[in-house]
FIKOLZA-1660 file (N, C-alpha, C; in steps of 0.1 Angstrom, whole numbers, plus 5000, padded with zeros to 4 digits):
% residues 197
   i   px   py   pz ch aa at
   1 4903 5022 5184  A  X  N
   1 4895 5029 5174  A  X CA
   1 4886 5020 5164  A  X  C
   2 4874 5025 5164  A  X  N
   2 4862 5019 5156  A  X CA
   2 4862 5028 5141  A  X  C
   3 4861 5023 5130  A  X  N
   3 4861 5030 5114  A  X CA
   3 4848 5029 5110  A  X  C
   4 4841 5031 5109  A  X  N
   4 4827 5035 5105  A  X CA
   4 4830 5025 5088  A  X  C
   5 4814 5019 5091  A  X  N
   5 4814 5010 5079  A  X CA
   5 4810 5020 5068  A  X  C
   6 4818 5029 5059  A  X  N
   6 4816 5034 5047  A  X CA
   6 4829 5033 5036  A  X  C
   7 4822 5035 5026  A  X  N
   7 4836 5032 5015  A  X CA
   7 4847 5040 5020  A  X  C
   8 4860 5037 5020  A  X  N
   8 4874 5045 5022  A  X CA
   8 4871 5052 5011  A  X  C
   9 4883 5066 5017  A  X  N
   9 4890 5075 5007  A  X CA
   9 4896 5070 4998  A  X  C
  10 4908 5059 5002  A  X  N
  10 4914 5054 4991  A  X CA
  10 4920 5039 5002  A  X  C
  11 4923 5031 4993  A  X  N
  11 4932 5017 4999  A  X CA
  11 4944 5018 4995  A  X  C
  12 4954 5018 5006  A  X  N
  12 4970 5020 5002  A  X CA
  12 4974 5005 5007  A  X  C
  13 4983 5001 4994  A  X  N
  13 4990 4986 4996  A  X CA
  13 5007 4989 4996  A  X  C
  14 5009 4980 5009  A  X  N
  14 5021 4975 5007  A  X CA
  14 5025 4968 4994  A  X  C
  15 5037 4974 4989  A  X  N
  15 5045 4963 4977  A  X CA
  15 5044 4949 4980  A  X  C
  16 5058 4946 4984  A  X  N
  16 5066 4933 4988  A  X CA
  16 5060 4926 4999  A  X  C
  17 5053 4912 4994  A  X  N
  17 5049 4904 5004  A  X CA
  17 5034 4911 5004  A  X  C
  18 5027 4919 4998  A  X  N
  18 5016 4919 4998  A  X CA
  18 5007 4924 4985  A  X  C
  19 5012 4930 4979  A  X  N
  19 5006 4926 4960  A  X CA
  19 5015 4915 4954  A  X  C
  20 5028 4919 4957  A  X  N
  20 5037 4908 4948  A  X CA
  20 5045 4901 4958  A  X  C
  21 5050 4889 4956  A  X  N
  21 5060 4879 4962  A  X CA
  21 5072 4887 4967  A  X  C
  22 5079 4887 4979  A  X  N
  22 5083 4892 4984  A  X CA
  22 5100 4886 4980  A  X  C
  23 5109 4895 4971  A  X  N
  23 5118 4892 4966  A  X CA
  23 5132 4900 4972  A  X  C
  24 5137 4898 4983  A  X  N
  24 5145 4909 4988  A  X CA
  24 5155 4917 4979  A  X  C
  25 5154 4930 4981  A  X  N
  25 5161 4943 4973  A  X CA
  25 5160 4942 4956  A  X  C
  26 5149 4935 4954  A  X  N
  26 5145 4929 4940  A  X CA
  26 5148 4942 4923  A  X  C
  27 5155 4936 4922  A  X  N
  27 5158 4952 4910  A  X CA
  27 5154 4944 4893  A  X  C
  28 5153 4935 4892  A  X  N
  28 5146 4927 4884  A  X CA
  28 5135 4925 4882  A  X  C
  29 5131 4931 4871  A  X  N
  29 5113 4933 4867  A  X CA
  29 5108 4914 4865  A  X  C
  30 5116 4910 4855  A  X  N
  30 5113 4895 4858  A  X CA
  30 5110 4884 4870  A  X  C
  31 5115 4890 4880  A  X  N
  31 5111 4884 4890  A  X CA
  31 5101 4888 4898  A  X  C
  32 5088 4896 4892  A  X  N
  32 5080 4902 4898  A  X CA
  32 5065 4895 4896  A  X  C
  33 5066 4882 4906  A  X  N
  33 5051 4880 4907  A  X CA
  33 5042 4879 4915  A  X  C
  34 5024 4886 4908  A  X  N
  34 5018 4891 4916  A  X CA
  34 5013 4881 4930  A  X  C
  35 5011 4888 4942  A  X  N
  35 5006 4877 4952  A  X CA
  35 4991 4870 4948  A  X  C
  36 4990 4857 4955  A  X  N
  36 4974 4853 4949  A  X CA
  36 4963 4864 4952  A  X  C
  37 4952 4865 4943  A  X  N
  37 4940 4874 4943  A  X CA
  37 4942 4887 4940  A  X  C
  38 4956 4894 4940  A  X  N
  38 4957 4907 4940  A  X CA
  38 4955 4913 4927  A  X  C
  39 4948 4907 4916  A  X  N
  39 4947 4913 4904  A  X CA
  39 4933 4911 4907  A  X  C
  40 4925 4905 4911  A  X  N
  40 4910 4903 4915  A  X CA
  40 4906 4913 4924  A  X  C
  41 4917 4914 4933  A  X  N
  41 4911 4926 4944  A  X CA
  41 4911 4938 4942  A  X  C
  42 4921 4940 4937  A  X  N
  42 4924 4956 4932  A  X CA
  42 4912 4961 4921  A  X  C
  43 4911 4949 4915  A  X  N
  43 4899 4951 4899  A  X CA
  43 4887 4957 4906  A  X  C
  44 4884 4945 4919  A  X  N
  44 4872 4952 4925  A  X CA
  44 4867 4967 4928  A  X  C
  45 4882 4967 4938  A  X  N
  45 4882 4981 4943  A  X CA
  45 4881 4994 4933  A  X  C
  46 4888 4992 4919  A  X  N
  46 4888 4997 4908  A  X CA
  46 4872 5001 4902  A  X  C
  47 4863 4991 4902  A  X  N
  47 4855 4992 4900  A  X CA
  47 4843 4997 4906  A  X  C
  48 4849 4997 4915  A  X  N
  48 4839 5002 4931  A  X CA
  48 4847 5017 4930  A  X  C
  49 4852 5025 4921  A  X  N
  49 4859 5037 4922  A  X CA
  49 4864 5041 4939  A  X  C
  50 4869 5027 4944  A  X  N
  50 4880 5037 4956  A  X CA
  50 4893 5038 4948  A  X  C
  51 4902 5048 4952  A  X  N
  51 4912 5048 4946  A  X CA
  51 4921 5037 4955  A  X  C
  52 4933 5033 4945  A  X  N
  52 4941 5026 4950  A  X CA
  52 4960 5031 4951  A  X  C
  53 4967 5031 4959  A  X  N
  53 4981 5033 4959  A  X CA
  53 4986 5023 4967  A  X  C
  54 5001 5023 4965  A  X  N
  54 5010 5018 4968  A  X CA
  54 5020 5030 4979  A  X  C
  55 5027 5019 4986  A  X  N
  55 5032 5025 5002  A  X CA
  55 5041 5016 5004  A  X  C
  56 5056 5019 5000  A  X  N
  56 5068 5010 5001  A  X CA
  56 5084 5014 5005  A  X  C
  57 5084 5007 5016  A  X  N
  57 5100 5011 5018  A  X CA
  57 5105 5002 5007  A  X  C
  58 5122 5014 5003  A  X  N
  58 5124 5004 4993  A  X CA
  58 5139 5009 5000  A  X  C
  59 5144 5004 5009  A  X  N
  59 5155 5007 5015  A  X CA
  59 5171 5001 5006  A  X  C
  60 5170 4992 4998  A  X  N
  60 5178 4989 4990  A  X CA
  60 5184 5000 4978  A  X  C
  61 5177 5011 4977  A  X  N
  61 5183 5021 4970  A  X CA
  61 5193 5029 4981  A  X  C
  62 5190 5029 4996  A  X  N
  62 5198 5038 5001  A  X CA
  62 5210 5030 5005  A  X  C
  63 5209 5016 5001  A  X  N
  63 5219 5011 5007  A  X CA
  63 5229 5002 4996  A  X  C
  64 5225 5010 4985  A  X  N
  64 5231 5004 4972  A  X CA
  64 5229 4994 4970  A  X  C
  65 5220 4987 4972  A  X  N
  65 5218 4976 4961  A  X CA
  65 5211 4972 4952  A  X  C
  66 5206 4986 4948  A  X  N
  66 5197 4985 4934  A  X CA
  66 5197 5003 4933  A  X  C
  67 5193 5005 4919  A  X  N
  67 5194 5018 4916  A  X CA
  67 5178 5024 4916  A  X  C
  68 5178 5036 4917  A  X  N
  68 5166 5042 4915  A  X CA
  68 5159 5037 4901  A  X  C
  69 5169 5037 4890  A  X  N
  69 5161 5029 4875  A  X CA
  69 5158 5018 4878  A  X  C
  70 5165 5007 4886  A  X  N
  70 5159 4993 4888  A  X CA
  70 5148 4996 4898  A  X  C
  71 5146 5000 4902  A  X  N
  71 5133 5000 4914  A  X CA
  71 5121 5007 4902  A  X  C
  72 5123 5015 4898  A  X  N
  72 5114 5021 4885  A  X CA
  72 5110 5012 4874  A  X  C
  73 5118 5005 4872  A  X  N
  73 5115 4992 4862  A  X CA
  73 5107 4983 4868  A  X  C
  74 5110 4977 4884  A  X  N
  74 5100 4968 4890  A  X CA
  74 5088 4974 4891  A  X  C
  75 5088 4988 4897  A  X  N
  75 5072 4993 4899  A  X CA
  75 5067 4996 4886  A  X  C
  76 5071 4994 4873  A  X  N
  76 5066 4997 4861  A  X CA
  76 5061 4984 4858  A  X  C
  77 5066 4971 4860  A  X  N
  77 5062 4960 4857  A  X CA
  77 5051 4955 4870  A  X  C
  78 5052 4963 4880  A  X  N
  78 5042 4960 4889  A  X CA
  78 5026 4961 4880  A  X  C
  79 5028 4978 4876  A  X  N
  79 5017 4984 4868  A  X CA
  79 5013 4980 4859  A  X  C
  80 5022 4968 4851  A  X  N
  80 5021 4961 4840  A  X CA
  80 5012 4951 4841  A  X  C
  81 5014 4944 4854  A  X  N
  81 5008 4930 4860  A  X CA
  81 4992 4933 4867  A  X  C
  82 4995 4942 4874  A  X  N
  82 4983 4945 4884  A  X CA
  82 4975 4960 4881  A  X  C
  83 4982 4966 4867  A  X  N
  83 4969 4978 4862  A  X CA
  83 4978 4989 4870  A  X  C
  84 4969 5002 4869  A  X  N
  84 4974 5013 4872  A  X CA
  84 4972 5018 4887  A  X  C
  85 4982 5025 4895  A  X  N
  85 4979 5028 4905  A  X CA
  85 4976 5047 4907  A  X  C
  86 4967 5047 4915  A  X  N
  86 4963 5064 4914  A  X CA
  86 4975 5069 4922  A  X  C
  87 4980 5066 4931  A  X  N
  87 4996 5076 4934  A  X CA
  87 5006 5062 4940  A  X  C
  88 5019 5063 4939  A  X  N
  88 5025 5060 4946  A  X CA
  88 5035 5068 4956  A  X  C
  89 5038 5061 4968  A  X  N
  89 5046 5067 4976  A  X CA
  89 5056 5060 4983  A  X  C
  90 5071 5063 4981  A  X  N
  90 5079 5053 4981  A  X CA
  90 5091 5058 4992  A  X  C
  91 5099 5053 5000  A  X  N
  91 5104 5062 5008  A  X CA
  91 5122 5050 5003  A  X  C
  92 5130 5057 4997  A  X  N
  92 5144 5053 4997  A  X CA
  92 5153 5051 5007  A  X  C
  93 5149 5056 5018  A  X  N
  93 5161 5059 5028  A  X CA
  93 5161 5042 5035  A  X  C
  94 5168 5048 5043  A  X  N
  94 5176 5032 5054  A  X CA
  94 5171 5039 5072  A  X  C
  95 5166 5025 5076  A  X  N
  95 5162 5031 5092  A  X CA
  95 5171 5041 5099  A  X  C
  96 5187 5043 5097  A  X  N
  96 5193 5049 5097  A  X CA
  96 5194 5066 5094  A  X  C
  97 5187 5071 5082  A  X  N
  97 5187 5079 5078  A  X CA
  97 5180 5089 5088  A  X  C
  98 5169 5085 5097  A  X  N
  98 5158 5093 5104  A  X CA
  98 5150 5100 5097  A  X  C
  99 5145 5092 5085  A  X  N
  99 5132 5106 5078  A  X CA
  99 5123 5100 5083  A  X  C
 100 5109 5110 5079  A  X  N
 100 5095 5107 5085  A  X CA
 100 5090 5098 5075  A  X  C
 101 5097 5091 5064  A  X  N
 101 5083 5081 5055  A  X CA
 101 5088 5069 5054  A  X  C
 102 5101 5067 5064  A  X  N
 102 5105 5049 5061  A  X CA
 102 5089 5045 5074  A  X  C
 103 5083 5037 5068  A  X  N
 103 5075 5028 5076  A  X CA
 103 5081 5021 5089  A  X  C
 104 5082 5022 5103  A  X  N
 104 5064 5025 5104  A  X CA
 104 5065 5038 5111  A  X  C
 105 5072 5048 5101  A  X  N
 105 5065 5064 5104  A  X CA
 105 5054 5067 5091  A  X  C
 106 5046 5077 5101  A  X  N
 106 5035 5080 5089  A  X CA
 106 5038 5085 5077  A  X  C
 107 5047 5087 5069  A  X  N
 107 5049 5097 5063  A  X CA
 107 5045 5093 5048  A  X  C
 108 5049 5080 5043  A  X  N
 108 5043 5077 5034  A  X CA
 108 5023 5076 5031  A  X  C
 109 5022 5071 5041  A  X  N
 109 5005 5075 5046  A  X CA
 109 4999 5083 5042  A  X  C
 110 5004 5094 5048  A  X  N
 110 5005 5110 5049  A  X CA
 110 5002 5116 5034  A  X  C
 111 5018 5112 5029  A  X  N
 111 5017 5116 5013  A  X CA
 111 5010 5112 5000  A  X  C
 112 5007 5100 5005  A  X  N
 112 4997 5091 4993  A  X CA
 112 4984 5094 4995  A  X  C
 113 4979 5098 5008  A  X  N
 113 4967 5107 5010  A  X CA
 113 4966 5119 5003  A  X  C
 114 4976 5129 5004  A  X  N
 114 4980 5141 4999  A  X CA
 114 4977 5138 4985  A  X  C
 115 4985 5131 4981  A  X  N
 115 4984 5132 4962  A  X CA
 115 4970 5128 4959  A  X  C
 116 4962 5116 4967  A  X  N
 116 4948 5114 4961  A  X CA
 116 4937 5126 4972  A  X  C
 117 4943 5139 4975  A  X  N
 117 4935 5144 4976  A  X CA
 117 4922 5140 4990  A  X  C
 118 4927 5134 5000  A  X  N
 118 4920 5125 5010  A  X CA
 118 4926 5122 5018  A  X  C
 119 4920 5125 5034  A  X  N
 119 4925 5125 5046  A  X CA
 119 4930 5112 5048  A  X  C
 120 4942 5111 5055  A  X  N
 120 4946 5100 5060  A  X CA
 120 4936 5088 5067  A  X  C
 121 4925 5098 5075  A  X  N
 121 4916 5089 5087  A  X CA
 121 4908 5081 5077  A  X  C
 122 4910 5088 5061  A  X  N
 122 4895 5080 5053  A  X CA
 122 4904 5068 5045  A  X  C
 123 4915 5063 5048  A  X  N
 123 4925 5053 5039  A  X CA
 123 4924 5039 5049  A  X  C
 124 4924 5027 5042  A  X  N
 124 4929 5017 5048  A  X CA
 124 4939 5013 5039  A  X  C
 125 4954 5010 5050  A  X  N
 125 4966 5005 5046  A  X CA
 125 4967 4991 5051  A  X  C
 126 4971 4982 5038  A  X  N
 126 4971 4969 5035  A  X CA
 126 4985 4965 5036  A  X  C
 127 4989 4957 5045  A  X  N
 127 5001 4951 5047  A  X CA
 127 5003 4939 5050  A  X  C
 128 5017 4933 5052  A  X  N
 128 5021 4917 5061  A  X CA
 128 5031 4921 5071  A  X  C
 129 5033 4926 5073  A  X  N
 129 5044 4932 5088  A  X CA
 129 5037 4944 5094  A  X  C
 130 5041 4942 5107  A  X  N
 130 5040 4954 5120  A  X CA
 130 5045 4966 5114  A  X  C
 131 5052 4970 5110  A  X  N
 131 5056 4984 5102  A  X CA
 131 5044 4988 5092  A  X  C
 132 5034 4980 5086  A  X  N
 132 5026 4982 5080  A  X CA
 132 5018 4992 5087  A  X  C
 133 5014 4980 5102  A  X  N
 133 4999 4983 5111  A  X CA
 133 5005 4999 5113  A  X  C
 134 5022 5000 5123  A  X  N
 134 5021 5009 5128  A  X CA
 134 5020 5023 5118  A  X  C
 135 5026 5019 5107  A  X  N
 135 5027 5036 5099  A  X CA
 135 5009 5040 5099  A  X  C
 136 5000 5029 5097  A  X  N
 136 4987 5035 5093  A  X CA
 136 4981 5038 5110  A  X  C
 137 4985 5035 5118  A  X  N
 137 4976 5040 5131  A  X CA
 137 4986 5051 5134  A  X  C
 138 4999 5053 5132  A  X  N
 138 5010 5066 5134  A  X CA
 138 4998 5080 5124  A  X  C
 139 4993 5075 5113  A  X  N
 139 4984 5085 5106  A  X CA
 139 4974 5087 5107  A  X  C
 140 4964 5079 5115  A  X  N
 140 4952 5076 5117  A  X CA
 140 4945 5068 5110  A  X  C
 141 4954 5062 5096  A  X  N
 141 4944 5054 5093  A  X CA
 141 4936 5040 5097  A  X  C
 142 4930 5030 5088  A  X  N
 142 4926 5021 5095  A  X CA
 142 4936 5009 5088  A  X  C
 143 4946 5000 5096  A  X  N
 143 4953 4989 5090  A  X CA
 143 4945 4975 5092  A  X  C
 144 4950 4970 5080  A  X  N
 144 4943 4955 5078  A  X CA
 144 4959 4951 5078  A  X  C
 145 4961 4937 5083  A  X  N
 145 4974 4932 5083  A  X CA
 145 4967 4918 5075  A  X  C
 146 4978 4912 5064  A  X  N
 146 4974 4902 5055  A  X CA
 146 4987 4892 5061  A  X  C
 147 4986 4886 5068  A  X  N
 147 4997 4876 5073  A  X CA
 147 5004 4865 5064  A  X  C
 148 5016 4864 5061  A  X  N
 148 5024 4857 5051  A  X CA
 148 5032 4846 5063  A  X  C
 149 5044 4839 5056  A  X  N
 149 5050 4833 5064  A  X CA
 149 5062 4837 5070  A  X  C
 150 5062 4854 5067  A  X  N
 150 5073 4862 5070  A  X CA
 150 5069 4868 5081  A  X  C
 151 5055 4868 5084  A  X  N
 151 5050 4875 5095  A  X CA
 151 5048 4870 5112  A  X  C
 152 5056 4879 5116  A  X  N
 152 5059 4873 5134  A  X CA
 152 5042 4875 5139  A  X  C
 153 5044 4861 5147  A  X  N
 153 5033 4858 5159  A  X CA
 153 5029 4872 5162  A  X  C
 154 5040 4878 5169  A  X  N
 154 5035 4893 5176  A  X CA
 154 5030 4902 5167  A  X  C
 155 5033 4902 5159  A  X  N
 155 5024 4911 5146  A  X CA
 155 5013 4910 5141  A  X  C
 156 5010 4896 5144  A  X  N
 156 4995 4894 5140  A  X CA
 156 4989 4899 5152  A  X  C
 157 4996 4895 5165  A  X  N
 157 4984 4896 5176  A  X CA
 157 4985 4912 5177  A  X  C
 158 4992 4920 5174  A  X  N
 158 4989 4934 5177  A  X CA
 158 4981 4941 5168  A  X  C
 159 4981 4937 5153  A  X  N
 159 4974 4938 5144  A  X CA
 159 4961 4941 5148  A  X  C
 160 4955 4958 5144  A  X  N
 160 4937 4958 5145  A  X CA
 160 4933 4951 5139  A  X  C
 161 4936 4946 5130  A  X  N
 161 4926 4936 5119  A  X CA
 161 4933 4929 5114  A  X  C
 162 4927 4920 5112  A  X  N
 162 4937 4906 5105  A  X CA
 162 4928 4900 5095  A  X  C
 163 4930 4901 5080  A  X  N
 163 4925 4892 5073  A  X CA
 163 4939 4881 5064  A  X  C
 164 4923 4871 5061  A  X  N
 164 4930 4859 5054  A  X CA
 164 4934 4863 5039  A  X  C
 165 4934 4870 5031  A  X  N
 165 4937 4871 5019  A  X CA
 165 4932 4887 5012  A  X  C
 166 4939 4888 5001  A  X  N
 166 4936 4902 4997  A  X CA
 166 4919 4908 4994  A  X  C
 167 4914 4891 4991  A  X  N
 167 4901 4890 4985  A  X CA
 167 4893 4894 4998  A  X  C
 168 4899 4890 5011  A  X  N
 168 4892 4893 5025  A  X CA
 168 4891 4907 5028  A  X  C
 169 4903 4912 5024  A  X  N
 169 4905 4925 5024  A  X CA
 169 4894 4937 5018  A  X  C
 170 4892 4932 5007  A  X  N
 170 4886 4938 5001  A  X CA
 170 4867 4936 5004  A  X  C
 171 4865 4923 5011  A  X  N
 171 4850 4920 5015  A  X CA
 171 4847 4931 5027  A  X  C
 172 4859 4929 5033  A  X  N
 172 4859 4942 5047  A  X CA
 172 4857 4955 5045  A  X  C
 173 4863 4959 5033  A  X  N
 173 4867 4973 5030  A  X CA
 173 4853 4978 5026  A  X  C
 174 4848 4970 5014  A  X  N
 174 4834 4972 5005  A  X CA
 174 4821 4967 5014  A  X  C
 175 4821 4962 5026  A  X  N
 175 4814 4956 5031  A  X CA
 175 4804 4968 5038  A  X  C
 176 4793 4969 5037  A  X  N
 176 4781 4980 5041  A  X CA
 176 4787 4994 5037  A  X  C
 177 4795 4994 5022  A  X  N
 177 4799 5002 5021  A  X CA
 177 4798 5006 5004  A  X  C
 178 4788 4996 5003  A  X  N
 178 4786 4991 4989  A  X CA
 178 4774 5007 4978  A  X  C
 179 4772 5018 4990  A  X  N
 179 4762 5027 4985  A  X CA
 179 4775 5034 4976  A  X  C
 180 4764 5039 4966  A  X  N
 180 4773 5047 4955  A  X CA
 180 4779 5063 4962  A  X  C
 181 4790 5068 4966  A  X  N
 181 4793 5077 4972  A  X CA
 181 4799 5085 4957  A  X  C
 182 4800 5096 4959  A  X  N
 182 4807 5107 4946  A  X CA
 182 4820 5105 4950  A  X  C
 183 4826 5098 4939  A  X  N
 183 4840 5096 4940  A  X CA
 183 4850 5110 4932  A  X  C
 184 4862 5115 4943  A  X  N
 184 4868 5129 4939  A  X CA
 184 4880 5121 4928  A  X  C
 185 4877 5126 4918  A  X  N
 185 4887 5122 4905  A  X CA
 185 4904 5133 4906  A  X  C
 186 4907 5124 4907  A  X  N
 186 4924 5130 4906  A  X CA
 186 4932 5129 4894  A  X  C
 187 4927 5133 4884  A  X  N
 187 4934 5125 4875  A  X CA
 187 4950 5134 4868  A  X  C
 188 4953 5143 4879  A  X  N
 188 4967 5149 4880  A  X CA
 188 4975 5141 4886  A  X  C
 189 4968 5134 4894  A  X  N
 189 4977 5125 4907  A  X CA
 189 4982 5117 4896  A  X  C
 190 4981 5114 4882  A  X  N
 190 4990 5105 4875  A  X CA
 190 5001 5112 4868  A  X  C
 191 4999 5119 4868  A  X  N
 191 5008 5132 4858  A  X CA
 191 5019 5134 4867  A  X  C
 192 5018 5131 4881  A  X  N
 192 5030 5140 4892  A  X CA
 192 5040 5122 4891  A  X  C
 193 5033 5111 4886  A  X  N
 193 5044 5102 4889  A  X CA
 193 5049 5100 4897  A  X  C
 194 5056 5084 4906  A  X  N
 194 5063 5085 4919  A  X CA
 194 5067 5094 4927  A  X  C
 195 5062 5093 4935  A  X  N
 195 5062 5102 4947  A  X CA
 195 5075 5097 4956  A  X  C
 196 5088 5102 4955  A  X  N
 196 5103 5098 4964  A  X CA
 196 5106 5104 4975  A  X  C
 197 5107 5106 4985  A  X  N
 197 5108 5113 4996  A  X CA
 197 5124 5111 4994  A  X  C
% end
C-alpha cells in the first residue's frame, strides 16, 4: 500500500517502548521516563496542527497487576511530561478476552480515529513492535516501526516502514506535507477523557 505524501489526519502513538521507556505493567508515575526525542517530536506535530493520540494495550489491568486508577496516574504523568494528547484509546483486556481492541486487532486505531473525527486511513500508527504494525494494517492506517532492543528481527523485516527514531518519524510524516491544510478541531475530544474498552 502506497500512502500519499500529504498531511496525516492524526498520528497515533503506542505508549510503552515508543513514547516512554517500557516498564512492564507499570503502575508508578515516578517510573515514567520519556523516550529520547519524544518531547521534540510531539512538539513538531502539534505546531504543524497534526492531532496526536495514544493507542495502548494495558493488559496489566486485566491481569490484576495494576488498578485502573494506577494506570490513569501513569497516563496523567505521561501528559505532564509530554504534553496533552488529543485522544487516548486504551485496551485493558488480556489476550484470552477475545476483544476487538487489543492490538494487533484494529479497534484502538479505529476508536482513536473516531474520537478525532478522521478516517483510520488518514492516520499514521507509530510503535515499537509487530502488534502495532498489524493493528495499523488491519485498520488501513500507515504504520511506522521505531525498533528498540525488544523489537524482534522478524518484526523489523515485516514492518511496512522503519524509522530510526521519533525525529525520523516526524520527518517522514511531515515531508512533502508542509502545505497548510485546514485543521479540523475537535475540542470536545479532550472532554471525553480516556477511552477505555
